[in-house]
MDTraj code that builds the backbone (N, CA, C; nanometers):
import mdtraj as md
import numpy as np

residues = "UNK UNK UNK UNK UNK UNK UNK UNK UNK UNK UNK UNK UNK UNK UNK UNK UNK UNK UNK UNK UNK UNK UNK UNK UNK UNK UNK UNK UNK UNK UNK UNK UNK UNK UNK UNK UNK UNK UNK UNK UNK UNK UNK UNK UNK UNK UNK UNK UNK UNK UNK UNK UNK UNK UNK UNK UNK UNK UNK UNK UNK UNK UNK UNK UNK UNK UNK UNK UNK UNK UNK UNK UNK UNK UNK UNK UNK UNK UNK UNK UNK UNK UNK UNK UNK UNK UNK UNK UNK UNK UNK UNK UNK UNK UNK UNK UNK UNK UNK UNK UNK UNK UNK UNK UNK UNK UNK UNK UNK UNK UNK UNK UNK UNK UNK UNK UNK UNK UNK UNK UNK UNK UNK UNK UNK UNK UNK UNK UNK UNK UNK UNK UNK UNK UNK UNK UNK UNK UNK UNK UNK UNK UNK UNK UNK UNK UNK UNK UNK UNK UNK UNK UNK UNK UNK UNK UNK UNK UNK UNK UNK UNK UNK".split()
xyz = np.array([
    [10.6492, 12.3123, -15.5442],
    [10.7741, 12.3297, -15.4727],
    [10.8437, 12.1940, -15.4667],
    [10.9728, 12.1927, -15.4965],
    [11.0463, 12.0662, -15.4983],
    [11.0829, 12.0241, -15.3565],
    [11.1241, 11.9005, -15.3448],
    [11.1605, 11.8450, -15.2143],
    [11.2826, 11.9177, -15.1576],
    [11.3791, 11.9532, -15.2421],
    [11.4997, 12.0237, -15.1948],
    [11.4640, 12.1592, -15.1357],
    [11.3721, 12.2307, -15.2016],
    [11.3326, 12.3620, -15.1503],
    [11.2624, 12.3490, -15.0155],
    [11.1804, 12.2456, -15.0008],
    [11.1119, 12.2234, -14.8725],
    [11.2138, 12.1925, -14.7629],
    [11.3108, 12.1084, -14.7966],
    [11.4143, 12.0745, -14.6977],
    [11.4934, 12.1974, -14.6556],
    [11.5243, 12.2842, -14.7530],
    [11.5966, 12.4070, -14.7194],
    [11.5150, 12.4930, -14.6247],
    [11.3854, 12.5071, -14.6531],
    [11.3006, 12.5892, -14.5660],
    [11.2953, 12.5303, -14.4252],
    [11.2854, 12.3986, -14.4171],
    [11.2812, 12.3361, -14.2854],
    [11.4116, 12.3581, -14.2091],
    [11.5261, 12.3494, -14.2795],
    [11.6549, 12.3746, -14.2134],
    [11.6647, 12.5197, -14.1658],
    [11.6165, 12.6113, -14.2472],
    [11.6179, 12.7528, -14.2078],
    [11.5288, 12.7730, -14.0861],
    [11.4131, 12.7075, -14.0869],
    [11.3224, 12.7197, -13.9735],
    [11.3855, 12.6635, -13.8467],
    [11.4542, 12.5520, -13.8597],
    [11.5201, 12.4938, -13.7430],
    [11.6302, 12.5856, -13.6913],
    [11.7016, 12.6492, -13.7818],
    [11.8082, 12.7410, -13.7395],
    [11.7498, 12.8627, -13.6693],
    [11.6400, 12.9144, -13.7246],
    [11.5790, 13.0312, -13.6613],
    [11.5130, 12.9924, -13.5293],
    [11.4766, 12.8674, -13.5151],
    [11.4173, 12.8178, -13.3918],
    [11.5192, 12.8277, -13.2780],
    [11.6404, 12.7998, -13.3106],
    [11.7471, 12.8078, -13.2107],
    [11.7713, 12.9515, -13.1663],
    [11.7397, 13.0462, -13.2544],
    [11.7647, 13.1858, -13.2197],
    [11.6529, 13.2452, -13.1354],
    [11.5450, 13.1702, -13.1106],
    [11.4443, 13.2183, -13.0178],
    [11.3170, 13.2688, -13.0819],
    [11.2974, 13.2508, -13.2075],
    [11.1759, 13.3000, -13.2728],
    [11.0765, 13.1843, -13.2867],
    [11.0277, 13.1339, -13.1760],
    [10.9446, 13.0133, -13.1733],
    [10.8088, 13.0338, -13.2403],
    [10.7438, 13.1457, -13.2172],
    [10.6101, 13.1658, -13.2729],
    [10.6134, 13.1777, -13.4248],
    [10.7135, 13.2487, -13.4760],
    [10.7260, 13.2626, -13.6209],
    [10.7577, 13.1276, -13.6852],
    [10.8375, 13.0511, -13.6147],
    [10.8767, 12.9202, -13.6670],
    [10.7546, 12.8283, -13.6757],
    [10.6713, 12.8308, -13.5739],
    [10.5526, 12.7460, -13.5730],
    [10.4615, 12.7803, -13.6910],
    [10.4427, 12.9096, -13.7151],
    [10.3601, 12.9532, -13.8280],
    [10.4220, 12.9099, -13.9607],
    [10.5541, 12.9249, -13.9707],
    [10.6221, 12.8880, -14.0939],
    [10.6135, 12.7373, -14.1182],
    [10.6284, 12.6590, -14.0118],
    [10.6172, 12.5139, -14.0260],
    [10.4783, 12.4734, -14.0746],
    [10.3763, 12.5355, -14.0189],
    [10.2401, 12.5057, -14.0619],
    [10.2233, 12.5378, -14.2099],
    [10.2791, 12.6499, -14.2537],
    [10.2693, 12.6905, -14.3936],
    [10.3414, 12.5897, -14.4841],
    [10.4600, 12.5444, -14.4430],
    [10.5361, 12.4480, -14.5214],
    [10.4612, 12.3143, -14.5283],
    [10.4012, 12.2739, -14.4165],
    [10.3248, 12.1485, -14.4142],
    [10.2050, 12.1566, -14.5079],
    [10.1416, 12.2724, -14.5144],
    [10.0267, 12.2892, -14.6024],
    [10.0675, 12.2846, -14.7495],
    [10.1896, 12.3315, -14.7781],
    [10.2370, 12.3351, -14.9157],
    [10.2724, 12.1962, -14.9685],
    [10.2972, 12.1031, -14.8795],
    [10.3311, 11.9672, -14.9224],
    [10.2139, 11.9051, -14.9973],
    [10.2461, 11.8060, -15.0771],
    [10.1433, 11.7399, -15.1581],
    [10.0403, 11.6731, -15.0686],
    [9.9167, 11.6832, -15.1091],
    [9.8070, 11.6239, -15.0354],
    [9.8060, 11.4729, -15.0619],
    [9.8108, 11.3900, -14.9574],
    [9.8142, 11.2452, -14.9799],
    [9.6792, 11.1865, -15.0199],
    [9.5736, 11.2666, -15.0130],
    [9.4405, 11.2169, -15.0480],
    [9.4330, 11.1842, -15.1965],
    [9.3658, 11.0751, -15.2257],
    [9.3450, 11.0358, -15.3642],
    [9.2242, 11.1141, -15.4164],
    [9.2393, 11.1783, -15.5323],
    [9.1253, 11.2554, -15.5829],
    [9.0096, 11.1637, -15.6216],
    [8.8906, 11.2196, -15.6209],
    [8.7719, 11.1416, -15.6573],
    [8.7807, 11.0983, -15.8030],
    [8.7136, 10.9896, -15.8339],
    [8.7154, 10.9368, -15.9697],
    [8.6481, 11.0359, -16.0640],
    [8.7122, 11.0599, -16.1762],
    [8.6575, 11.1536, -16.2726],
    [8.5295, 11.0978, -16.3330],
    [8.4356, 11.1861, -16.3584],
    [8.3102, 11.1428, -16.4189],
    [8.3171, 11.1625, -16.5696],
    [8.2484, 11.0771, -16.6416],
    [8.2463, 11.0829, -16.7872],
    [8.1621, 11.2030, -16.8294],
    [8.2146, 11.2790, -16.9241],
    [8.1399, 11.3942, -16.9746],
    [8.0336, 11.3466, -17.0715],
    [7.9192, 11.4142, -17.0693],
    [7.8107, 11.3837, -17.1616],
    [7.7758, 11.5122, -17.2356],
    [7.7633, 11.5000, -17.3659],
    [7.7333, 11.6154, -17.4485],
    [7.5928, 11.6008, -17.5058],
    [7.5151, 11.7069, -17.4982],
    [7.3797, 11.7028, -17.5527],
    [7.3852, 11.7165, -17.7038],
    [7.2765, 11.6801, -17.7688],
    [7.2688, 11.6893, -17.9148],
    [7.2799, 11.8355, -17.9588],
    [7.2180, 11.9265, -17.8849],
    [7.2263, 12.0702, -17.9186],
    [7.3711, 12.1186, -17.9164],
    [7.4418, 12.0796, -17.8112],
    [7.5815, 12.1211, -17.7981],
    [7.6643, 12.0683, -17.9149],
    [7.6424, 11.9402, -17.9490],
    [7.7170, 11.8806, -18.0599],
    [7.6876, 11.9537, -18.1897],
    [7.5595, 11.9828, -18.2163],
    [7.5239, 12.0557, -18.3386],
    [7.5859, 12.1956, -18.3391],
    [7.5847, 12.2624, -18.2238],
    [7.6415, 12.3978, -18.2166],
    [7.7908, 12.3952, -18.2482],
    [7.8630, 12.2989, -18.1898],
    [8.0069, 12.2880, -18.2141],
    [8.0332, 12.2537, -18.3607],
    [7.9540, 12.1635, -18.4183],
    [7.9726, 12.1280, -18.5594],
    [7.9476, 12.2487, -18.6502],
    [7.8457, 12.3292, -18.6176],
    [7.8196, 12.4498, -18.6968],
    [7.9358, 12.5480, -18.6850],
    [7.9888, 12.5637, -18.5639],
    [8.1011, 12.6558, -18.5440],
    [8.2244, 12.6078, -18.6191],
    [8.2519, 12.4781, -18.6166],
    [8.3706, 12.4281, -18.6868],
    [8.3525, 12.4393, -18.8379],
    [8.2291, 12.4240, -18.8862],
    [8.2047, 12.4382, -19.0295],
    [8.2268, 12.5821, -19.0749],
    [8.1981, 12.6777, -18.9859],
    [8.2142, 12.8182, -19.0227],
    [8.3553, 12.8704, -18.9947],
    [8.4407, 12.7904, -18.9318],
    [8.5773, 12.8335, -18.8996],
    [8.6638, 12.8401, -19.0258],
    [8.7575, 12.9355, -19.0229],
    [8.8579, 12.9438, -19.1278],
    [8.9669, 12.8410, -19.0975],
    [9.0580, 12.8245, -19.1911],
    [9.1659, 12.7282, -19.1724],
    [9.2528, 12.7695, -19.0534],
    [9.2754, 12.6762, -18.9617],
    [9.3591, 12.7032, -18.8453],
    [9.2818, 12.7464, -18.7223],
    [9.1538, 12.7763, -18.7346],
    [9.0748, 12.8209, -18.6199],
    [9.0097, 12.7051, -18.5447],
    [9.0055, 12.5876, -18.6065],
    [8.9390, 12.4733, -18.5442],
    [9.0124, 12.4314, -18.4164],
    [9.1443, 12.4326, -18.4193],
    [9.2225, 12.3951, -18.3012],
    [9.1938, 12.4859, -18.1839],
    [9.1818, 12.6153, -18.2093],
    [9.1500, 12.7102, -18.1023],
    [9.0119, 12.6847, -18.0440],
    [8.9175, 12.6543, -18.1323],
    [8.7823, 12.6236, -18.0862],
    [8.7819, 12.4984, -17.9982],
    [8.8538, 12.3971, -18.0420],
    [8.8591, 12.2732, -17.9639],
    [8.9243, 12.2955, -17.8281],
    [9.0324, 12.3739, -17.8245],
    [9.0982, 12.4040, -17.6968],
    [9.0054, 12.4832, -17.6056],
    [8.9358, 12.5822, -17.6625],
    [8.8458, 12.6660, -17.5836],
    [8.7317, 12.5828, -17.5242],
    [8.6793, 12.4890, -17.6018],
    [8.5685, 12.4061, -17.5553],
    [8.6158, 12.2864, -17.4732],
    [8.7444, 12.2536, -17.4812],
    [8.7976, 12.1421, -17.4033],
    [8.7571, 12.0066, -17.4585],
    [8.7475, 11.9962, -17.5903],
    [8.7122, 11.8689, -17.6514],
    [8.8229, 11.8258, -17.7463],
    [8.8221, 11.7006, -17.7844],
    [8.9242, 11.6453, -17.8716],
    [8.8751, 11.6385, -18.0151],
    [8.9710, 11.6315, -18.1064],
    [8.9379, 11.6239, -18.2478],
    [8.8634, 11.4942, -18.2791],
    [8.8926, 11.3889, -18.2047],
    [8.8235, 11.2610, -18.2273],
    [8.6743, 11.2748, -18.1975],
    [8.6387, 11.3571, -18.0950],
    [8.4970, 11.3828, -18.0688],
    [8.4325, 11.4466, -18.1916],
    [8.5027, 11.5424, -18.2493],
    [8.4517, 11.6134, -18.3663],
    [8.4302, 11.5166, -18.4824],
    [8.5245, 11.4272, -18.5048],
    [8.5114, 11.3290, -18.6125],
    [8.3906, 11.2378, -18.5893],
    [8.3746, 11.1927, -18.4671],
    [8.2629, 11.1040, -18.4347],
    [8.1302, 11.1759, -18.4556],
    [8.1219, 11.2998, -18.4102],
    [7.9980, 11.3762, -18.4244],
    [7.9663, 11.4036, -18.5723],
    [8.0702, 11.4286, -18.6519],
    [8.0475, 11.4501, -18.7954],
    [7.9932, 11.3229, -18.8608],
    [8.0518, 11.2105, -18.8263],
    [8.0052, 11.0830, -18.8822],
    [7.8600, 11.0580, -18.8429],
    [7.8265, 11.0865, -18.7182],
    [7.6890, 11.0686, -18.6725],
    [7.5944, 11.1637, -18.7451],
    [7.6392, 11.2849, -18.7705],
    [7.5553, 11.3816, -18.8420],
    [7.5327, 11.3363, -18.9856],
    [7.6354, 11.2796, -19.0482],
    [7.6211, 11.2317, -19.1854],
    [7.5233, 11.1157, -19.1941],
    [7.5183, 11.0352, -19.0896],
    [7.4216, 10.9255, -19.0882],
    [7.2793, 10.9790, -19.0785],
    [7.2670, 11.1055, -19.0365],
    [7.1364, 11.1693, -19.0324],
    [7.0511, 11.1307, -18.9146],
    [7.1130, 11.0862, -18.8099],
    [7.0332, 11.0440, -18.6954],
    [7.0575, 11.1364, -18.5778],
    [6.9525, 11.2063, -18.5403],
    [6.9618, 11.2899, -18.4209],
    [6.9759, 11.2014, -18.2980],
    [6.9144, 11.0852, -18.3058],
    [6.9203, 10.9915, -18.1939],
    [7.0644, 10.9480, -18.1677],
    [7.1427, 10.9353, -18.2740],
    [7.2819, 10.8934, -18.2578],
    [7.3649, 11.0015, -18.1899],
    [7.3215, 11.1259, -18.2002],
    [7.3964, 11.2344, -18.1373],
    [7.3674, 11.2461, -17.9882],
    [7.2551, 11.1964, -17.9445],
    [7.2252, 11.2039, -17.8018],
    [7.3065, 11.0984, -17.7280],
    [7.3481, 11.1260, -17.6062],
    [7.4286, 11.0288, -17.5333],
    [7.3480, 10.9024, -17.5058],
    [7.4116, 10.7877, -17.5254],
    [7.3457, 10.6600, -17.5034],
    [7.3632, 10.6164, -17.3596],
    [7.2638, 10.5471, -17.3109],
    [7.2705, 10.4953, -17.1754],
    [7.3697, 10.3799, -17.1731],
    [7.4608, 10.3831, -17.0777],
    [7.5634, 10.2801, -17.0674],
    [7.5126, 10.1678, -16.9787],
    [7.5771, 10.0515, -16.9921],
    [7.5459, 9.9382, -16.9064],
    [7.4543, 9.8381, -16.9729],
    [7.4092, 9.7447, -16.8951],
    [7.3229, 9.6392, -16.9470],
    [7.1879, 9.6961, -16.9865],
    [7.1340, 9.6396, -17.0916],
    [7.0020, 9.6803, -17.1373],
    [6.8972, 9.6092, -17.0518],
    [6.7873, 9.6775, -17.0271],
    [6.6825, 9.6172, -16.9462],
    [6.6086, 9.5114, -17.0277],
    [6.5697, 9.4063, -16.9603],
    [6.4999, 9.2960, -17.0258],
    [6.3502, 9.3257, -17.0204],
    [6.2820, 9.3221, -17.1355],
    [6.1378, 9.3489, -17.1324],
    [6.0648, 9.2386, -17.0562],
    [5.9580, 9.2773, -16.9877],
    [5.8830, 9.1818, -16.9062],
    [5.8082, 9.0843, -16.9952],
    [5.8152, 8.9574, -16.9602],
    [5.7455, 8.8538, -17.0338],
    [5.5990, 8.8557, -16.9927],
    [5.5051, 8.8657, -17.0860],
    [5.3636, 8.8721, -17.0478],
    [5.3128, 8.7419, -16.9855],
    [5.3847, 8.6323, -17.0043],
    [5.3420, 8.5042, -16.9479],
    [5.3975, 8.4793, -16.8077],
    [5.4780, 8.5707, -16.7546],
    [5.5394, 8.5506, -16.6227],
    [5.4378, 8.5239, -16.5124],
    [5.3291, 8.6017, -16.5010],
    [5.2330, 8.5733, -16.3927],
    [5.1732, 8.4329, -16.4037],
    [5.1412, 8.3923, -16.5250],
    [5.0827, 8.2594, -16.5444],
    [5.1848, 8.1503, -16.5113],
    [5.3100, 8.1699, -16.5513],
    [5.4152, 8.0727, -16.5210],
    [5.4332, 8.0596, -16.3704],
    [5.4362, 8.1710, -16.2994],
    [5.4529, 8.1673, -16.1538],
    [5.3366, 8.0952, -16.0872],
    [5.2138, 8.1191, -16.1357],
    [5.0959, 8.0544, -16.0792],
    [5.1031, 7.9034, -16.1021],
    [5.1454, 7.8628, -16.2215],
    [5.1585, 7.7208, -16.2510],
    [5.2683, 7.6550, -16.1678],
    [5.3768, 7.7276, -16.1436],
    [5.4836, 7.6742, -16.0600],
    [5.4356, 7.6536, -15.9165],
    [5.3570, 7.7493, -15.8648],
    [5.3017, 7.7346, -15.7298],
    [5.2104, 7.6119, -15.7224],
    [5.1264, 7.5979, -15.8222],
    [5.0346, 7.4838, -15.8267],
    [5.1115, 7.3517, -15.8340],
    [5.2189, 7.3493, -15.9130],
    [5.3019, 7.2297, -15.9256],
    [5.3644, 7.1924, -15.7915],
    [5.4175, 7.2918, -15.7194],
    [5.4767, 7.2649, -15.5871],
    [5.3719, 7.2094, -15.4908],
    [5.2504, 7.2659, -15.4942],
    [5.1427, 7.2215, -15.4061],
    [5.1068, 7.0762, -15.4363],
    [5.0946, 7.0420, -15.5637],
    [5.0596, 6.9050, -15.6018],
    [5.1701, 6.8061, -15.5641],
    [5.2962, 6.8487, -15.5753],
    [5.4060, 6.7609, -15.5346],
    [5.3999, 6.7314, -15.3853],
    [5.3689, 6.8341, -15.3049],
    [5.3566, 6.8125, -15.1600],
    [5.2430, 6.7151, -15.1294],
    [5.1294, 6.7315, -15.1979],
    [5.0166, 6.6399, -15.1770],
    [5.0545, 6.4969, -15.2162],
    [5.1277, 6.4814, -15.3261],
    [5.1707, 6.3496, -15.3699],
    [5.2625, 6.2845, -15.2665],
    [5.3545, 6.3619, -15.2113],
    [5.4443, 6.3087, -15.1084],
    [5.3655, 6.2602, -14.9875],
    [5.2640, 6.3380, -14.9458],
    [5.1819, 6.2986, -14.8308],
    [5.1066, 6.1682, -14.8614],
    [5.0517, 6.1588, -14.9827],
    [4.9773, 6.0374, -15.0199],
    [5.0694, 5.9160, -15.0220],
    [5.1909, 5.9324, -15.0722],
    [5.2858, 5.8211, -15.0751],
    [5.3238, 5.7783, -14.9343],
    [5.3401, 5.8744, -14.8444],
    [5.3730, 5.8418, -14.7046],
    [5.2575, 5.7640, -14.6417],
    [5.1343, 5.8083, -14.6685],
    [5.0187, 5.7388, -14.6119],
    [5.0093, 5.5961, -14.6665],
    [5.0362, 5.5743, -14.7940],
    [5.0344, 5.4404, -14.8517],
    [5.1411, 5.3521, -14.7886],
    [5.2594, 5.4083, -14.7667],
    [5.3662, 5.3315, -14.7015],
    [5.3246, 5.2883, -14.5618],
    [5.2605, 5.3803, -14.4886],
    [5.2163, 5.3493, -14.3518],
    [5.1114, 5.2380, -14.3570],
    [5.0161, 5.2472, -14.4508],
    [4.9120, 5.1444, -14.4630],
    [4.9739, 5.0075, -14.4947],
    [5.0729, 5.0054, -14.5820],
    [5.1381, 4.8794, -14.6164],
    [5.2075, 4.8192, -14.4939],
    [5.2758, 4.9019, -14.4172],
    [5.3472, 4.8533, -14.2997],
    [5.2495, 4.8006, -14.1940],
    [5.1395, 4.8737, -14.1729],
    [5.0409, 4.8307, -14.0736],
    [4.9777, 4.6979, -14.1164],
    [4.9416, 4.6847, -14.2435],
    [4.8802, 4.5603, -14.2919],
    [4.9788, 4.4446, -14.2822],
    [5.1031, 4.4711, -14.3057],
    [5.2049, 4.3667, -14.2932],
    [5.2185, 4.3216, -14.1490],
    [5.2163, 4.4169, -14.0541],
    [5.2266, 4.3843, -13.9125],
    [5.1050, 4.3043, -13.8650],
    [4.9882, 4.3407, -13.9142],
    [4.8664, 4.2739, -13.8717],
    [4.8391, 4.1461, -13.9518],
    [4.9167, 4.1257, -14.0569],
    [4.9009, 4.0070, -14.1375],
    [4.7811, 4.0160, -14.2303],
    [4.7368, 4.1320, -14.2627],
    [4.6233, 4.1522, -14.3519],
    [4.6762, 4.1647, -14.4935],
    [4.6124, 4.0951, -14.5853],
    [4.6525, 4.1014, -14.7246],
    [4.5869, 4.2235, -14.7880],
    [4.6603, 4.2950, -14.8677],
    [4.6072, 4.4151, -14.9315],
    [4.5556, 4.3892, -15.0726],
    [4.5503, 4.2631, -15.1128],
    [4.4987, 4.2331, -15.2451],
    [4.3501, 4.2635, -15.2474],
    [4.3023, 4.3085, -15.3606],
    [4.1617, 4.3448, -15.3702],
    [4.0750, 4.2196, -15.3701],
    [3.9515, 4.2303, -15.3250],
    [3.8597, 4.1172, -15.3178],
    [3.8155, 4.0716, -15.4554],
    [3.8173, 4.1585, -15.5548],
    [3.7819, 4.1232, -15.6918],
    [3.8820, 4.0235, -15.7465],
    [4.0102, 4.0423, -15.7160],
    [4.1156, 3.9530, -15.7659],
    [4.0991, 3.8116, -15.7092],
    [4.0635, 3.8028, -15.5791],
    [4.0508, 3.6713, -15.5156],
    [3.9286, 3.5954, -15.5663],
    [3.8212, 3.6650, -15.6038],
    [3.7013, 3.6010, -15.6559],
    [3.7266, 3.5465, -15.7938],
    [3.8049, 3.6181, -15.8749],
    [3.8328, 3.5735, -16.0124],
    [3.9163, 3.4467, -16.0122],
    [4.0047, 3.4278, -15.9151],
    [4.0920, 3.3120, -15.9095],
    [4.0161, 3.1877, -15.8660],
    [3.9081, 3.1970, -15.7900],
    [3.8396, 3.0809, -15.7380],
    [3.7444, 3.0185, -15.8334],
])
top = md.Topology()
chain = top.add_chain()
for i, resn in enumerate(residues, 1):
    res = top.add_residue(resn, chain, resSeq=i)
    for name in ("N", "CA", "C"):
        top.add_atom(name, md.element.get_by_symbol(name[0]), res)
traj = md.Trajectory(xyz[None], top)
């Protein structure tokens, strides 16, 4: 229904409202409101997937069609001629696998068999780094304490060799 027709109906309803037919007018208004376009956005269309059996069946039917019947078959099935061309090319390649729908999106990465060992080595590396940091801190503390007390940290072997 066009916008002009809706406006006319609303004007008629308003005129009849003045004449005292309130209940009929209310019903008519509700009906006109329902006829208006729905402001809701429709859900996103989903991609159609065709099985290999379906593709083979359609290809067999198109091969058996007489001239001019292919268009009717395509309209009846709701598919495009480009689908038919693609399916024929896939059939000529001789791969049933090519006719089955392919999974879309990123391909999964195969698991690396060395992952557990790598993770274990990384844990061990982190542990050894922490131990090294602690040892370095302890050496720094020992150096500072010996400096405060005036104790030389040179080894006794070095002092004997010099004398």
